[in-house]
C-alpha positions, 0 to 999 in steps of 0.5 A: 475911526471917528475923529471930529466927526469925520470918517477916517479911512484905513488907509490913512495910517502908514503900514507896518510890517507884522512879522519879518522874514526869517534870515537864513544863513548858508553854510556847508551843511544842508540844514538851513540855520538862524543867526545866533539871538543877541545876548539876553537884554536882562540885567539884574540890578546890583541890590535889593530895592528899599522895599526889598531891604524892609522886607528881608530884615522882616523875614529876619525878625519872623525866623528869630520869632518862629526859633523862639517859639518852636523852643518855648514848645520843645521846653514845655513838651519836655517839662 
């Protein structure tokens, strides 16, 4: 990398371990097993956000309009 007009050596950066060796548990059976993964870290939000609330309100109005239009079409067809 170039920094302040100097060429930096790659060895200046700290080493990072790319992949850990999997931990294998030993037990009575002959198949090696890995420990159970931790619980799912995803926790859903307690409710919809402000933008989502407006979207669901608009969706309710869209259904209402659709029902009215379908009612008018059926009324016109049977007339």
